[in-house]
C-alpha positions as CSV (number, residue, x, y, z in Angstrom):
1,M,0.9,1.5,21.1
2,K,-0.5,4.4,19.3
3,L,-0.2,3.9,15.4
4,R,0.5,6.8,13.5
5,T,0.4,5.4,10.2
6,I,-1.1,2.4,8.6
7,C,-0.1,1.2,5.0
8,L,-2.2,-0.9,2.7
9,H,0.2,-3.2,0.9
10,G,0.2,-5.4,-1.9
11,P,-0.7,-6.2,-5.5
12,E,-3.2,-4.4,-7.4
13,S,-6.7,-5.6,-7.3
14,T,-6.9,-6.9,-3.6
15,G,-9.2,-4.3,-2.1
16,K,-6.9,-1.5,-0.9
17,S,-8.6,1.3,-2.3
18,T,-11.5,-0.1,-0.9
19,M,-10.7,-0.8,2.2
20,A,-8.5,2.5,2.8
21,P,-11.7,5.1,3.2
22,R,-13.5,2.4,5.3
23,L,-10.8,2.2,7.7
24,A,-10.5,6.1,8.2
25,R,-13.9,6.3,8.8
26,H,-13.7,3.8,11.4
27,F,-10.8,5.3,13.5
28,D,-12.2,9.0,12.2
29,S,-9.2,9.7,10.7
30,Q,-7.9,10.7,7.3
31,C,-7.0,8.4,4.2
32,I,-4.1,9.3,1.6
33,A,-5.3,7.9,-1.5
34,E,-3.3,5.9,-3.9
35,F,-1.2,8.7,-5.9
36,G,-0.3,6.0,-8.5
37,R,-3.8,5.9,-9.7
38,T,-4.2,9.4,-10.2
39,Y,-1.0,9.7,-12.0
40,C,-1.9,6.8,-14.3
41,E,-5.3,8.1,-15.2
42,T,-4.0,11.5,-16.1
43,F,-1.0,10.4,-18.0
44,G,-1.2,6.7,-18.8
45,T,0.3,3.5,-17.5
46,D,3.4,3.6,-19.8
47,L,5.6,4.6,-16.9
48,T,9.1,5.0,-16.5
49,M,11.3,5.0,-13.2
50,A,11.4,8.9,-13.4
51,D,7.3,8.4,-13.1
52,L,7.6,6.0,-10.4
53,L,9.8,8.6,-8.4
54,V,7.4,11.2,-8.9
55,I,4.7,9.1,-7.7
56,A,6.4,7.8,-4.7
57,Q,7.9,11.4,-3.8
58,A,4.3,13.0,-4.0
59,H,2.5,10.0,-2.0
60,D,5.1,10.6,0.7
61,A,4.6,14.4,0.8
62,K,0.9,13.8,1.2
63,T,1.4,11.5,4.1
64,Q,3.8,13.8,5.9
65,A,1.3,16.6,5.7
66,A,-1.5,14.5,7.0
67,V,0.4,13.1,9.9
68,A,1.2,16.8,10.8
69,Q,-2.6,17.1,11.2
70,Q,-2.7,14.8,13.9
71,R,-5.9,12.9,12.9
72,L,-4.3,9.6,13.8
73,P,-3.9,6.9,12.5
74,V,-3.7,7.9,8.8
75,I,-4.5,5.4,6.6
76,L,-2.4,5.0,3.5
77,D,-3.5,3.3,0.3
78,T,0.0,2.4,-0.4
79,D,3.2,4.0,-0.1
80,P,7.0,4.2,-1.4
81,L,7.6,0.6,-0.6
82,M,4.9,-0.6,-2.8
83,T,6.0,1.7,-5.6
84,A,9.4,0.1,-5.3
85,V,7.6,-3.1,-5.9
86,W,6.1,-1.5,-8.9
87,A,9.7,-0.9,-10.1
88,E,10.4,-4.3,-9.6
89,M,7.6,-5.8,-11.5
90,L,8.0,-3.1,-14.5
91,F,11.8,-2.7,-14.6
92,G,13.3,-5.5,-12.8
93,R,15.2,-3.0,-10.5
94,R,14.5,0.0,-8.7
95,D,15.9,3.5,-8.1
96,P,18.6,3.7,-5.1
97,W,16.2,6.4,-3.8
98,F,13.6,3.8,-2.7
99,D,16.2,2.3,-0.5
100,R,17.4,5.4,0.9
101,W,13.3,6.2,1.8
102,T,12.8,6.0,5.7
103,N,9.3,7.1,6.4
104,T,7.9,3.6,6.7
105,A,4.4,3.5,8.3
106,D,4.0,1.9,11.5
107,L,1.9,-1.1,10.5
108,Y,1.7,-2.6,6.9
109,L,-1.3,-4.5,6.3
110,L,-0.4,-7.1,3.1
111,F,-3.7,-8.0,1.4
112,D,-3.6,-11.1,-0.1
113,I,-4.6,-12.1,-3.6
114,D,-7.5,-14.3,-2.7
115,L,-9.8,-11.8,-4.8
116,P,-10.5,-12.1,-8.4
117,W,-8.5,-9.6,-10.6
118,E,-10.7,-7.0,-12.3
119,D,-9.2,-4.9,-15.1
120,D,-10.2,-1.3,-14.4
121,G,-7.9,0.5,-17.0
122,T,-5.0,1.0,-14.9
123,R,-4.1,-2.5,-13.9
124,M,-1.5,-4.6,-15.5
125,F,-0.6,-7.7,-13.6
126,G,-3.8,-9.8,-14.0
127,S,-2.2,-13.5,-14.9
128,E,-1.9,-15.9,-12.0
129,D,1.7,-15.8,-12.2
130,A,1.9,-12.3,-12.4
131,R,-0.1,-11.9,-9.1
132,W,1.9,-14.3,-7.5
133,R,4.9,-12.7,-8.3
134,F,3.9,-9.4,-7.1
135,F,2.7,-10.8,-3.9
136,E,6.0,-12.3,-3.3
137,L,7.9,-9.5,-4.4
138,S,5.4,-7.3,-1.9
139,K,5.9,-9.6,1.0
140,R,9.6,-9.7,0.3
141,E,10.1,-5.9,0.5
142,L,8.2,-5.7,3.8
143,I,10.6,-8.3,5.3
144,R,13.7,-6.7,3.9
145,R,12.6,-3.6,5.2
146,G,12.0,-5.2,8.8
147,V,8.7,-3.4,9.1
148,R,5.8,-4.6,11.1
149,W,3.3,-6.4,9.2
150,A,0.0,-8.7,9.0
151,L,-1.6,-10.6,6.4
152,V,-4.9,-9.5,5.6
153,S,-7.1,-12.0,3.7
154,G,-11.2,-12.9,3.3
155,E,-13.7,-11.6,1.1
156,G,-16.3,-8.8,1.9
157,S,-16.8,-8.0,5.8
158,R,-14.5,-10.7,6.7
159,R,-11.8,-9.1,5.2
160,Y,-12.7,-5.8,6.8
161,L,-12.9,-7.4,10.2
162,N,-9.6,-9.2,9.7
163,A,-7.9,-6.1,9.1
164,L,-9.2,-4.3,12.1
165,A,-8.1,-7.2,14.2
166,A,-4.8,-6.9,12.8
167,I,-4.8,-3.4,13.7
168,E,-5.8,-4.0,17.3
169,A,-3.2,-6.9,17.5
170,A,-0.6,-4.0,16.6
171,Q,-1.9,-1.5,18.9
172,A,-1.9,-4.2,21.7
173,I,2.0,-4.7,21.6
174,R,3.8,-2.1,23.5
């Protein structure tokens, strides 16, 4: 199966933003950077639900434009499913728009919390309990949506090779 989009999913500080461009280079494709990071670096981290909607909708528009260019698979450093999880983490609820959104990726790579958390000025959930909750909510969202996903763990090159193996396994399924 030819994958159009592969989304890196999971809590902050799990290596998604490092992995995304590396995977895009491997596949000679495009990488859509995490729009939420850019937004928070510009406007701060005191987010509202309206901010999360702006982030999700902008990221989705960037994804659709990239897919239209046909340099596949497009690698997504998160998407609106992850933004919905952020809404749950921040507010204990989500806007109904998130459940109406249907432009899910062909494959989600759920990044494990087996890497140390690093504060970079935009990250918020560094305690062990918060990381576990974030991870469980991330996983639950994938299951709830019924999307294809694989867990990626390991450090350094092992994590990268595990991501490639998950992608290859998904492509082998007819």
